[in-house]
C-alpha positions as CSV (number, residue, x, y, z in Angstrom):
1,M,90.4,-13.0,42.1
2,G,89.0,-15.4,44.7
3,K,86.3,-17.9,44.3
4,C,82.8,-16.9,45.2
5,K,80.3,-19.5,46.1
6,I,76.6,-18.7,46.0
7,K,74.0,-21.0,47.5
8,L,70.3,-20.2,46.8
9,N,67.6,-20.8,49.3
10,S,65.2,-23.0,47.3
11,K,62.3,-22.3,49.5
12,N,62.6,-18.5,49.1
13,V,63.3,-18.7,45.3
14,R,60.1,-20.8,44.9
15,A,58.2,-18.2,47.0
16,L,59.5,-15.5,44.8
17,L,58.5,-17.4,41.6
18,K,55.0,-17.7,43.0
19,S,54.6,-14.1,44.2
20,D,52.1,-11.5,43.1
21,W,54.9,-9.4,41.8
22,I,56.1,-12.1,39.3
23,M,52.4,-12.8,38.5
24,G,52.0,-9.2,37.5
25,I,55.1,-9.2,35.3
26,C,54.0,-12.5,33.6
27,Q,50.5,-11.3,33.0
28,S,51.6,-8.0,31.5
29,K,53.9,-9.7,29.1
30,A,51.2,-12.2,28.1
31,T,48.7,-9.4,27.6
32,E,51.2,-7.6,25.3
33,I,51.6,-10.8,23.2
34,R,47.8,-11.3,23.1
35,K,47.2,-7.8,21.8
36,R,49.9,-8.2,19.1
37,A,48.3,-11.5,18.0
38,G,44.9,-9.9,17.4
39,N,41.3,-10.9,18.0
40,G,40.4,-14.5,19.1
41,Y,43.4,-15.0,21.4
42,A,43.2,-15.3,25.2
43,T,45.5,-15.7,28.2
44,S,45.3,-18.1,31.1
45,K,47.3,-18.4,34.4
46,Y,47.8,-20.8,37.2
47,V,50.2,-21.3,40.1
48,G,52.0,-24.5,39.7
49,K,54.1,-26.5,42.2
50,N,57.2,-24.4,41.7
51,R,56.2,-21.3,39.7
52,I,53.5,-19.2,38.1
53,N,52.4,-20.3,34.6
54,V,50.9,-17.9,32.1
55,S,50.0,-18.8,28.5
56,V,48.6,-17.2,25.4
57,Y,46.4,-19.4,23.2
58,A,44.0,-19.2,20.3
59,K,40.5,-19.3,21.7
60,T,38.3,-19.1,18.6
61,K,38.2,-21.4,15.6
62,E,39.3,-18.5,13.3
63,A,42.3,-17.7,15.6
64,K,43.3,-21.4,15.7
65,Q,43.3,-21.5,11.9
66,D,45.1,-18.2,11.6
67,S,47.8,-19.3,14.1
68,Q,48.3,-22.6,12.3
69,E,48.6,-21.1,8.9
70,N,50.5,-17.9,9.8
71,A,52.4,-18.8,13.0
72,T,50.7,-15.7,14.5
73,L,51.6,-16.5,18.2
74,L,55.3,-17.1,17.3
75,K,55.4,-13.8,15.4
76,A,53.7,-12.0,18.3
77,L,56.6,-13.0,20.5
78,R,59.0,-10.9,18.5
């Protein structure tokens, strides 16, 4: 078997990681996690220098306390 060398085009990979297609995938996964976590959790998104960033966080005081005591967000990732 011969050697195969692959060279990625950084500019195009960065464009892919910032695309609407990837944004949709990330948002749908974050929404699933938020729903599993329950009430009081929210999602946020932004486009960074190299990629899209989506997060799920505890928005209310009750959700923050619940997440801290029960590791709700970690369990919602399963």
